[in-house]
Structure formats: C-alpha cells, structure tokens
C-alpha positions as CSV (number, residue, x, y, z in Angstrom):
1,M,-229.2,50.1,-242.3
2,D,-230.3,52.9,-242.5
3,R,-229.4,56.7,-244.4
4,Q,-227.7,57.9,-240.8
5,Q,-225.8,54.9,-240.0
6,E,-224.2,54.5,-243.7
7,Y,-223.2,58.6,-243.0
8,V,-221.7,57.9,-240.1
9,L,-220.1,55.2,-241.4
10,R,-219.0,56.5,-245.0
11,T,-217.4,59.8,-242.4
12,L,-215.0,57.5,-240.8
13,E,-213.5,55.6,-243.4
14,D,-213.3,59.7,-245.5
15,R,-212.2,61.5,-242.5
16,D,-210.0,58.5,-240.7
17,V,-211.4,58.2,-237.7
18,R,-209.5,56.3,-235.6
19,F,-211.9,56.4,-232.1
20,I,-215.9,56.5,-231.4
21,R,-216.7,57.1,-228.0
22,L,-220.1,55.3,-227.2
23,W,-221.7,58.1,-224.1
24,F,-224.8,57.3,-222.3
25,T,-225.7,58.6,-218.1
26,D,-226.3,57.0,-214.7
27,V,-229.0,57.8,-213.4
28,V,-227.4,60.9,-211.6
29,G,-226.3,62.2,-214.8
30,A,-222.4,61.3,-214.6
31,L,-221.3,60.7,-218.1
32,K,-219.9,57.4,-219.4
33,S,-218.0,56.7,-222.3
34,V,-216.3,54.2,-224.2
35,A,-214.0,53.6,-226.5
36,L,-214.6,51.8,-230.0
37,A,-212.9,50.8,-233.3
38,P,-214.2,52.3,-236.3
39,A,-214.3,48.3,-237.5
40,E,-217.1,47.2,-234.7
41,V,-219.0,50.4,-235.7
42,E,-221.3,48.5,-238.5
43,Y,-222.2,45.5,-235.8
44,A,-222.8,48.1,-232.9
45,F,-225.5,49.5,-235.0
46,S,-227.6,46.5,-235.6
47,E,-226.9,44.1,-232.6
48,G,-225.5,46.8,-230.3
49,L,-222.2,46.8,-227.9
50,G,-222.4,44.8,-224.4
51,F,-221.3,45.6,-221.2
52,D,-221.9,44.9,-217.4
53,G,-225.0,46.6,-216.1
54,S,-224.1,45.8,-212.1
55,S,-220.9,47.9,-212.6
56,I,-223.0,51.3,-213.6
57,A,-224.6,52.6,-210.3
58,G,-228.3,52.0,-210.6
59,F,-228.5,50.2,-213.7
60,T,-228.9,46.4,-212.9
61,R,-228.3,43.9,-210.0
62,I,-225.4,41.6,-209.9
63,F,-227.2,38.7,-211.4
64,E,-228.6,40.5,-214.5
65,S,-225.7,42.4,-215.4
66,D,-225.7,41.8,-219.5
67,M,-226.7,44.7,-221.1
68,L,-226.0,46.6,-224.4
69,L,-225.6,49.7,-225.4
70,Q,-226.8,50.8,-229.1
71,P,-225.5,53.6,-230.8
72,D,-228.0,56.7,-232.3
73,P,-226.3,57.9,-235.1
74,T,-228.2,60.7,-235.5
75,T,-226.0,61.9,-232.3
76,F,-222.7,61.2,-234.0
77,Q,-220.3,64.3,-234.1
78,I,-216.4,64.6,-234.1
79,L,-214.9,65.9,-231.3
80,P,-212.8,68.7,-232.2
81,W,-210.9,69.4,-228.8
82,R,-208.8,65.9,-229.9
83,G,-207.0,67.3,-232.7
84,D,-206.8,66.3,-236.6
85,E,-204.1,63.7,-236.0
86,E,-206.4,59.9,-235.6
87,Q,-209.9,62.2,-235.2
88,T,-211.9,61.0,-231.8
89,S,-215.6,61.0,-232.7
90,R,-219.1,60.5,-230.1
91,M,-222.4,59.0,-230.6
92,F,-224.8,59.1,-227.8
93,C,-226.1,55.0,-226.3
94,D,-229.5,54.1,-225.3
95,V,-229.2,51.1,-223.0
96,K,-231.0,47.9,-223.5
97,M,-231.5,44.4,-222.4
98,P,-230.2,41.5,-223.8
99,D,-233.2,41.2,-225.4
100,G,-233.4,44.4,-227.3
101,E,-236.1,45.9,-225.1
102,P,-235.1,49.7,-223.3
103,S,-233.5,49.3,-220.8
104,M,-236.2,50.9,-217.1
105,A,-233.0,52.1,-215.6
106,D,-231.5,54.6,-218.6
107,P,-232.3,57.8,-218.3
108,R,-232.7,58.8,-222.1
109,H,-235.7,56.0,-222.1
110,I,-237.0,57.6,-219.3
111,L,-237.2,61.2,-221.0
112,R,-238.4,59.4,-224.6
113,R,-241.0,57.8,-223.0
114,T,-242.4,61.0,-221.4
115,L,-242.2,62.7,-225.1
116,E,-243.6,59.6,-226.0
117,S,-246.5,60.9,-224.2
118,A,-246.5,64.3,-225.0
119,A,-246.6,63.1,-228.3
120,D,-249.9,61.2,-228.0
121,M,-251.7,64.7,-227.1
122,G,-250.4,66.3,-230.0
123,F,-247.4,68.2,-228.4
124,S,-243.5,68.1,-229.2
125,C,-241.4,69.9,-226.5
126,Y,-238.9,72.7,-226.9
127,L,-236.2,73.6,-224.4
128,H,-234.2,76.3,-224.4
129,P,-231.3,75.9,-221.5
130,E,-229.0,78.2,-219.4
131,I,-226.0,76.4,-218.5
132,E,-224.4,78.7,-215.1
133,F,-221.0,77.3,-213.8
134,Y,-217.8,78.8,-212.2
135,L,-213.8,78.7,-213.1
136,F,-211.5,78.3,-211.3
137,K,-207.6,79.3,-211.0
138,A,-206.5,74.9,-211.6
139,G,-204.9,73.9,-208.2
140,L,-205.2,77.1,-205.6
141,K,-206.5,77.7,-202.7
142,D,-207.2,81.0,-200.7
143,D,-206.0,80.5,-196.9
144,T,-209.2,79.1,-196.1
145,G,-208.7,76.7,-198.4
146,A,-211.3,77.8,-200.7
147,P,-210.7,77.4,-204.9
148,V,-209.7,80.7,-206.2
149,P,-211.9,82.1,-209.3
150,V,-210.2,83.5,-212.5
151,D,-211.3,87.0,-212.0
152,Q,-213.9,89.2,-209.2
153,A,-216.1,90.7,-212.1
154,G,-220.1,90.7,-212.1
155,Y,-222.8,90.3,-214.4
156,F,-222.1,91.1,-217.3
157,D,-219.2,92.6,-217.1
158,H,-216.6,93.4,-219.8
159,V,-212.8,92.7,-218.7
160,P,-210.7,93.5,-221.5
161,G,-208.2,90.9,-221.9
162,G,-210.0,88.3,-219.1
163,V,-209.5,85.2,-218.8
164,A,-213.2,84.3,-218.6
165,Q,-214.2,86.1,-222.0
166,D,-211.0,84.0,-223.7
167,F,-212.7,80.9,-222.2
168,R,-215.9,82.0,-223.0
169,R,-214.7,82.4,-227.1
170,E,-212.9,79.0,-227.6
171,A,-216.2,77.2,-225.5
172,V,-218.5,78.8,-227.7
173,S,-216.2,77.7,-230.9
174,M,-215.9,74.6,-229.6
175,L,-219.5,73.8,-229.0
176,E,-220.3,75.2,-232.6
177,A,-218.1,72.7,-233.8
178,V,-219.7,70.0,-232.2
179,G,-223.2,71.1,-234.2
180,I,-224.6,72.7,-230.6
181,S,-226.2,76.6,-231.5
182,V,-225.0,79.0,-228.9
183,E,-227.2,81.9,-228.4
184,F,-225.2,84.1,-226.3
185,S,-222.5,83.5,-222.9
186,H,-221.6,86.0,-220.2
187,H,-219.9,86.5,-216.9
188,E,-222.8,85.6,-214.9
189,A,-222.8,87.3,-210.6
190,G,-220.1,85.5,-209.4
191,S,-216.5,85.8,-209.3
192,G,-215.5,83.5,-211.8
193,Q,-219.2,82.2,-212.6
194,N,-220.5,82.6,-216.4
195,E,-223.1,81.3,-218.5
196,I,-223.9,79.9,-221.9
197,D,-227.0,79.4,-223.0
198,L,-227.9,77.4,-225.9
199,R,-230.7,77.4,-229.0
200,A,-233.7,75.8,-228.3
201,S,-234.2,72.2,-229.6
202,D,-236.3,69.6,-229.0
203,A,-235.7,68.4,-224.7
204,M,-234.2,65.2,-226.1
205,S,-231.4,66.7,-228.1
206,T,-232.0,70.0,-225.0
207,A,-230.8,66.9,-222.5
208,D,-228.2,66.0,-224.9
209,N,-226.5,69.3,-225.9
210,I,-226.1,69.7,-222.6
211,M,-224.2,67.0,-220.9
212,T,-222.0,67.9,-224.1
213,A,-221.5,71.3,-223.6
214,R,-220.2,70.5,-220.0
215,T,-218.0,67.9,-221.5
216,V,-216.9,70.6,-223.5
217,I,-216.6,73.4,-221.0
218,K,-214.7,71.2,-218.4
219,E,-212.6,70.1,-221.6
220,V,-211.9,74.3,-223.3
221,A,-211.6,75.0,-218.9
222,T,-208.1,72.2,-218.8
223,L,-207.2,72.6,-221.8
224,Q,-206.7,76.4,-220.6
225,G,-205.0,75.0,-217.5
226,L,-208.7,76.2,-215.8
227,H,-210.6,73.8,-213.5
228,A,-214.6,74.4,-214.3
229,T,-217.2,73.2,-212.4
230,F,-220.9,72.6,-212.0
231,M,-221.1,71.9,-208.4
232,P,-224.8,73.8,-207.3
233,K,-222.7,75.8,-204.6
234,P,-219.0,76.0,-204.5
235,L,-218.3,79.2,-202.4
236,G,-220.4,80.5,-199.6
237,S,-220.3,83.8,-200.6
238,Q,-221.3,83.7,-204.4
239,P,-224.5,82.9,-206.0
240,G,-224.8,78.9,-206.5
241,S,-225.1,77.4,-210.1
242,A,-228.8,77.3,-212.1
243,L,-229.9,75.8,-215.2
244,H,-232.7,77.7,-215.5
245,T,-234.5,76.5,-218.6
246,H,-236.7,77.7,-220.8
247,F,-239.9,75.2,-222.0
248,S,-242.8,75.9,-225.2
249,L,-245.1,73.6,-226.6
250,F,-246.2,73.3,-229.8
251,E,-248.7,71.3,-231.4
252,S,-247.7,71.1,-235.0
253,D,-246.0,74.9,-235.8
254,A,-248.8,76.5,-233.7
255,N,-246.9,77.5,-229.6
256,A,-249.6,76.4,-227.6
257,F,-248.2,78.5,-224.5
258,H,-249.6,81.8,-226.9
259,E,-252.9,83.4,-226.7
260,P,-253.0,86.8,-228.0
261,G,-255.3,88.9,-225.8
262,A,-254.7,86.7,-222.5
263,E,-253.1,88.3,-219.4
264,Y,-249.0,87.5,-220.3
265,Q,-250.6,86.0,-223.5
266,L,-250.4,82.7,-221.5
267,S,-252.8,79.9,-223.2
268,T,-255.3,77.9,-220.5
269,T,-252.9,74.8,-221.8
270,A,-249.6,77.3,-220.8
271,R,-251.8,77.9,-217.7
272,R,-252.2,74.0,-217.0
273,F,-248.5,72.7,-217.7
274,I,-247.2,76.1,-215.4
275,A,-250.0,74.7,-212.7
276,G,-249.0,71.1,-213.0
277,I,-245.5,71.8,-212.4
278,L,-246.1,73.8,-209.1
279,K,-248.1,71.0,-207.6
280,Y,-245.6,68.5,-208.1
281,S,-242.3,70.9,-207.9
282,P,-241.4,69.4,-204.0
283,E,-241.9,65.8,-204.8
284,I,-239.0,66.1,-207.9
285,T,-236.7,68.6,-205.9
286,A,-234.6,66.2,-205.3
287,V,-233.6,65.0,-208.3
288,T,-233.8,68.5,-209.7
289,H,-231.7,69.6,-206.7
290,Q,-229.9,66.0,-206.1
291,F,-227.2,66.8,-204.0
292,V,-226.0,68.3,-200.2
293,S,-224.8,71.7,-202.0
294,S,-227.8,71.4,-204.1
295,Y,-229.3,73.2,-201.1
296,K,-227.1,75.7,-200.1
297,R,-227.6,77.3,-203.3
298,L,-231.5,77.0,-203.4
299,W,-231.8,79.0,-199.4
300,G,-228.8,80.9,-199.9
301,G,-230.5,84.1,-201.4
302,R,-229.7,85.2,-204.9
303,E,-232.7,85.1,-207.0
304,A,-232.6,81.0,-206.0
305,P,-236.0,80.3,-206.2
306,S,-237.2,78.4,-202.7
307,Y,-241.2,78.3,-202.4
308,V,-243.7,77.5,-204.8
309,S,-244.8,80.1,-207.0
310,W,-244.9,81.8,-210.6
311,G,-245.0,85.8,-211.7
312,H,-244.2,87.6,-214.8
313,N,-240.6,88.5,-214.9
314,N,-240.8,88.3,-211.4
315,R,-236.9,86.4,-210.5
316,S,-237.7,85.5,-207.1
317,A,-240.3,82.9,-208.7
318,L,-239.9,79.8,-209.6
319,V,-241.4,79.3,-212.6
320,R,-241.4,83.0,-214.3
321,I,-243.2,84.2,-217.4
322,P,-240.4,86.0,-220.1
323,L,-241.9,88.6,-221.6
324,H,-239.4,89.7,-223.9
325,K,-240.9,89.1,-227.2
326,P,-245.0,89.6,-225.7
327,N,-246.4,89.7,-229.4
328,K,-244.4,87.0,-230.8
329,A,-246.6,83.8,-231.0
330,G,-243.5,81.6,-231.4
331,S,-241.9,82.9,-228.5
332,A,-244.5,82.7,-225.8
333,R,-242.3,79.9,-223.1
334,I,-242.3,79.6,-219.6
335,E,-239.7,79.5,-217.7
336,Y,-238.5,77.1,-214.5
337,R,-235.6,78.5,-212.7
338,G,-235.3,75.4,-210.2
339,I,-232.8,73.4,-211.2
340,D,-229.1,74.0,-210.8
341,A,-226.5,73.2,-212.5
342,A,-225.5,69.5,-211.7
343,A,-229.3,68.3,-212.5
344,N,-229.0,65.2,-214.6
345,P,-231.5,66.5,-217.9
346,Y,-232.6,63.5,-219.0
347,L,-234.6,63.0,-215.7
348,A,-235.0,66.5,-214.5
349,Y,-236.8,67.6,-217.8
350,A,-239.1,64.0,-218.2
351,L,-240.3,64.8,-214.8
352,L,-241.2,68.6,-215.6
353,I,-242.3,68.1,-218.6
354,S,-244.7,64.7,-217.0
355,A,-245.6,67.4,-214.6
356,G,-247.1,70.0,-216.7
357,L,-248.8,66.8,-219.0
358,K,-250.7,66.5,-216.3
359,G,-251.7,69.9,-215.2
360,I,-253.1,69.8,-218.9
361,E,-254.9,66.5,-218.8
362,E,-256.0,67.0,-215.6
363,E,-257.0,70.9,-216.2
364,Y,-255.5,72.0,-212.9
365,E,-256.7,75.8,-212.1
366,L,-253.0,78.2,-211.7
367,A,-253.3,80.3,-208.5
368,E,-252.4,83.9,-209.2
369,A,-249.4,85.8,-210.0
370,A,-246.5,86.7,-207.4
371,E,-245.8,90.5,-207.5
372,D,-243.4,91.0,-204.6
373,D,-240.2,88.8,-203.6
374,I,-240.9,86.2,-202.4
375,G,-238.2,86.0,-199.9
376,E,-238.9,89.3,-198.7
377,L,-242.2,88.0,-197.3
378,T,-242.9,87.1,-193.9
379,A,-243.3,83.5,-193.4
380,Q,-247.2,84.3,-192.4
381,E,-247.9,85.7,-195.7
382,R,-246.1,83.5,-197.9
383,I,-248.6,80.8,-196.3
384,L,-251.5,83.5,-196.3
385,M,-250.7,83.1,-200.3
386,G,-250.3,79.6,-200.6
387,H,-247.0,79.5,-201.5
388,D,-245.3,76.6,-200.0
389,S,-241.3,76.2,-199.8
390,L,-239.3,73.9,-201.3
391,P,-237.1,70.9,-199.0
392,T,-234.8,72.8,-197.2
393,T,-232.4,69.9,-197.6
394,L,-231.6,66.5,-199.4
395,H,-232.5,64.6,-196.1
396,D,-236.3,66.3,-196.2
397,A,-236.6,66.0,-200.0
398,L,-236.2,62.4,-200.2
399,G,-238.3,62.4,-197.4
400,V,-240.8,64.0,-200.0
401,L,-239.9,62.0,-203.4
402,E,-239.9,58.9,-200.8
403,E,-243.7,59.3,-200.9
404,S,-245.1,60.7,-204.1
405,E,-246.7,57.8,-207.0
406,F,-246.3,61.0,-209.2
407,V,-242.3,60.5,-209.3
408,A,-242.4,56.6,-209.0
409,D,-244.7,56.6,-211.8
410,V,-242.9,58.5,-214.5
411,L,-239.2,57.1,-213.4
412,G,-239.9,53.5,-213.3
413,E,-239.4,51.2,-210.1
414,T,-235.8,51.1,-211.2
415,V,-234.3,54.7,-211.6
416,F,-237.1,55.9,-208.1
417,Q,-235.6,53.3,-205.9
418,S,-231.9,53.3,-207.4
419,L,-232.0,57.3,-206.6
420,L,-233.5,56.9,-203.1
421,R,-230.8,54.5,-202.2
422,S,-227.7,56.5,-203.6
423,K,-228.9,59.8,-202.2
424,R,-229.3,58.3,-199.1
425,N,-226.2,56.8,-198.8
426,E,-224.5,60.4,-199.6
427,W,-227.0,62.3,-196.8
428,D,-225.6,59.6,-194.2
429,E,-222.0,60.4,-195.3
430,Y,-222.5,63.8,-195.3
431,R,-224.6,63.8,-191.7
432,V,-221.4,63.0,-190.4
433,N,-218.5,65.2,-192.0
434,V,-217.4,67.5,-189.3
435,S,-216.8,70.5,-191.4
436,P,-213.9,72.9,-191.3
437,F,-216.8,75.5,-189.8
438,E,-217.4,72.6,-186.9
439,I,-214.0,73.0,-185.9
440,R,-213.4,77.0,-186.3
441,R,-216.5,77.6,-184.8
442,Y,-216.3,74.8,-181.5
443,M,-212.5,73.8,-181.2
444,D,-211.9,77.0,-178.9
445,A,-215.9,77.8,-177.5
446,I,-216.4,75.0,-176.5
C-alpha cells in the first residue's frame, strides 16, 4: 500500500467519514457515482470494486459486463456540502477490466494515454479552463415557457446584494474547500450567466476539477433554491456557455510555447501545435460540441467561433493568443474557444492535445493570423482567406466524425463507435420533434 492510500485510510478513520463516493464518467461525460463503506476502501484499492459495465452507456456489451472501479487515492477529498456530521468524501476512479487492464471505454484512460504520448515527446500539458454556466430561478418559467434568469445583469456587472454574486462567493469557497484553486469569478454577458475560472493545472487534474466544479456549482445552486445549467444554449436571445481553455506545453521547467522576439512571442512548437488543432477541429467538433443545443451556441453569434482560424487577441477566432503578459515566459499559452460548457473534458482534451502533438510531430505549417472579425466577412472572403466553417449541426458533425481516422485512433474503436451510436440516436429524436417555434410559426399561417 502506498503512502497516499495510507493517508486516505487514516483520514477516513480520524474524521469519521461514513461514505466514500467513487466517481467516474460515461463516454458523454455524465458523472456516475457509487457510495462505498469505509471498511471496503482498502479492498477497493487492491482489488477494485465490481460493477455492471453494460448498464453504463458506451461501456461494454451485455456479455462482457463485469468491470472494476479502481479508486485513485490522489483525488481523495471531503465533500463540504454534505455537512460535518457523518461526512462524505469522494475519489475519482479508473475503470478496468476483470484482468486488471484499463477499459478502452474509460474517458479518463483515453486522456491518460494521450498524456503519456506527450511525455514520450518530452512535454507536460497544463490547462486553464473558464467554466461558463447559467443560473435560473428554480421551477419558474416565463410566458413563453422559457426558464427565468436570476438577474438581468451583463458582463462584469457588479450587482450589490445580487443573487449571482452571493452564489459565486459560496461556490468559490466550496471549490477551495475541495482543493480546487479558483483564479477569479464574474458575471458573464448573458442574463443570469456566470463564469468561474480555475487556476492552471496538469491536464488530468484539470479534467477532474471540471467534473468536480460542475457538481459543486449544481449543489450550491440547489442549496440556494436556484437551478444551474451547463446547457450550451439555454436562451435563444442570450449568449451560449463555453468552456474556453488555455493550453501550455512545458519541457521540464521551460514553457515550450514561448520564444522571445518571435511574432506574438510564439515558438515554432506553439505554431505547429496550433496548426494541428486547426487541421483537426472540424473532425473533433462532434466531441467538443456533442449536443443539438451545442450548434445553437456555435452558430448563434456572440463571439462563438464558427470558423477555422487563429488570431492574436481576436475573440472571433477559434484559437486566440492572449497577450496579457507578453514578456513573461511562463504565461505563454494559446486559448481554444471551440469547446462548449457541456463537453466531456477527458475526451475533448485528449483530442485537442493529440491534434496539437500531431502538428508538432509532423511539422505542420501555420497559416496567417486572422485580424478581422471573421463572422463579419463575406463567404467569398472567408474562402479566399482559408477560414473553413465548422459543422453547422450535430448531423453534419457526425458525418465528419465518422470519416475521421484521427479521432478513431485517439478515442479507440469502442468509444468512437459508442459516440456515433449515441449521438445519431439523439439527432434522430430531435429531427422528428415538433417544436413550439413550428407550432407558433405554421399552425395558423398554413
């Protein structure tokens, strides 16, 4: 037994923790949980906890259903919202097969495999996510049936005594209580829309932190009589919610993206990394934008990046080069703006990092940076400048995904086929649904 496992067992006893929740995700990023008794934790560390994988969407077929959850002791945390009496803790798990081998359907394993490839190239990956979400008044709807935001405030607005302000304070305190460092939080542009930015961390910790943050945000909202959602586009008239993420590669202690004197201080490594991401962005869109609602955000305006492009400080670009501290080597990074708030962070990050690494490995050339607002250009201008569009619907995105050898290679055949089946089913349900818009528009007019 290693020291971290010993620490977990000692803490369970010293703090009289009564329940240990084992967390993992399915292929679309839905959090799954099982509560374990303290007496069973040591056995779970050594042997794993058996469960029926065929009951989890995308994991296994019915005749190979036996799977194991192996708790990761480095992710152990007490859950503060469960109270001080009969405390509850959590650990993320790796999903394994009965022979102890990693499950090819485990999103966490897919990201770990990508990070091992990066390490083989001499790189470690650090990510800084910006988590956007909406707060609504629980159970209330307006005259059109739409949810009611908690306020009508806008970007960076300070609302004295405001509900969202109190919510963010409590959510940030709760996140810090579970060991997640928050850089800052603020009101976003939409009514009731908020953002909490986590400090940069290694890629696996970042994905785990996003899953925890989503849970914390929803729990705090419930405790305050509110409803929090990461739906990409909950209100047609308001901006969608994104998961903008900043990426950096380090070689030992040196930021591999920084080169003093180069344009935008960007190294050749950084430029090739960006070129790789841009090349494969259309193919991974069905993963970074996996729901029908995702495309209403992507093509709904309000700075959502709909075209393959990059630029310095250009918020209409898919990849942006922030220059808040241009001469500080450690802060050199790129921002990928093409992930929505509901994406599975393990799979999205595995694909984006793999795309960037492929660009480095194969020495992709980076096109010229976009200086204009790409959405304001004509279609002809975008074609001449090489700004291809991302898929416009989930149906189109699945068509591009299906032809992608790159995505199939990164995700593996099990997850690749599972995503295609799951998302085709979602699209089939959506396309036969008659919406309130259609009733209002056509019922009396036709």
